[in-house]
N, C-alpha and C positions, 0 to 999 in steps of 0.2 A: 278636767276633774272638778267635781262639785266641792263646794265649801264644806258640806257635811262630811264628805270623805276625808278631806284634809284635816278637819277638826278631829275626826275619829282616829286618824293616823297619828295626830299629835298626842292625843290621850294614850293611844297604844304605846307610843315611844316613851312617854312620860312614866307610865306604870311599869313598863319593862325595865327602864333604866333605874327607876327608884327601887324596884325589888331586887334587881341583880347587884347594883352597886351599894345600896344602903340597907334596905329593910331585911334582905336575906341574911345579913350578918348579925342581926339583932336576935338574941335568944334570952329574953328576960327570965331569970330564975331557971334556966335550962329547959323551960317549957314553952313559953309564949314567943312565937315568931309572927310578926305582922305580915299578913298575906293580903295586902291592899289591892292587888291586881284583880281580886274578885269584884271590886267596885266597877271595873270596866264593863263587865258583863251586865251588871244591874243598870247601867246607864242607857242601854238601848231603848229607843222609843217604842211606843205601842205601834203595832202593825208593821214593824220593820221586818224585812225578809228573814224568815227563820233560817234559811241556809246561810245567809250572810252572818247572822249572829253565831252560828256554829263554826263557820270558817274563821272569823275574827278570833273567837275564843280559843279554838284549837291552836291557831298560829301563836297567839300570845302564850298559851300554856307550853307549847313546844319550845319556843325560844327561852322561856324561863327554865324549863327542864334542861336544855342544853347548857345554859350558863350557870345553873345551880346544882348540877350533878344529881338531879332527881329524875331518873329515866322514866318518863311517861306519867309521872304522878300528877303534875299540874295540868298537862294536856288532857288526861282522862277526866280529872275532876272538873276542870273548867268546861269541857265539852258536855258533861252531864248537866251542869248548872245552866249552860246555854240552851240545852234542850228543854229545861224546865221553865226558865225565865219568862218567855212570852206568854205561856199559859197561866203561870202563877201571877203575873202582873195584872191580867184581866180580872182577877178576883178583887183588886183594890182600886181599879180605875172606874170613875163614875161613867155610867152608860152614855151620858150626853156629852162626854168630853171629846176633844179633837182626836182624830185618828193618829196623829203624830205626837201625842202627849209624851213628854220625857219624864220618867219617874224621878221625883226629887222631893225634898223635904217641903218645898213650897207648893208644888203642884198636887201632891197627895195629902199633905197635912202631916203633922208629926206622928200621930198615932198610926195612921194607915201606912206611912213610910216605914215606921218601926216594924209593923207586922209584915211588911214586904221584905225588908232587908235582913232582919235577924234570922229567919229560917234559912234564907239562901246562904248566908255566911256559915251558919251551923252545919248545914248539909255539906257545904264545900269542905269545911274542916273535918267533918266526920269521914268523908270519902278520902281526902288527902292523907290523913293520918292512919286510916285503916289500911290503905294501900301501902303506905310507907312502912308500917310496922308488920303488916300481914300476919299478925298474931295477936291474941288477946292474953298472952302469957303474963304480961305486965300491964294489966288493965288499968291500974291506977295511973301509971305514967301516960298511957294513951289518953285517958280521960283528962288529965291535967293539960296535956298538949292541945286537945280539942277545945277545952274550955278557955284556957289561957290565950291561945291564938285567936279564937273567936272574939273574946272580949277586947283584945288590943286592936284587932282589925275593925271591929264595930266602933270603937272610940275614934280611930282614924277616919273612918267613913263619915261618921256624924260630924266630926270636925271639918272635914272637907265640904260637906254639904252646907254647914252653917257658913263657912267661908265663901262658898260659891254664891249662896243666897239669891238665886234667880229671882 
């Protein structure tokens, strides 16, 4: 097994355990739930096999669904994000950069990284809560969940990125 695979497996286990044991139980003001595992999908390097990104993301979503009693929500939403991520990353990576560039606050710069990460988290939260509620009858509650969860997730992601400080 390669060191890259083992490192990715470690991140996979860390995000899974953090979400299931701690973060999934946090509901600030009954709206905001941190969905930090989205960060796992955004960490895949440039030119990583697209099928591998999809498989990793689906498996993480499936495990979170099983242990969080959200049947198919995380798996479907993470798989959509995994399908978008490689193409979306190319918009922000300099053309002359390495083929295995890992997106981070240091490699992309703060502005480009923010433009990269914020829409991915927003789309994830939109998909997740749209599938969860499957109605727009209470649109204000849906919007508060999307915005609150996106904000708290983004704060955690930027905190981790600053802490990692490649």
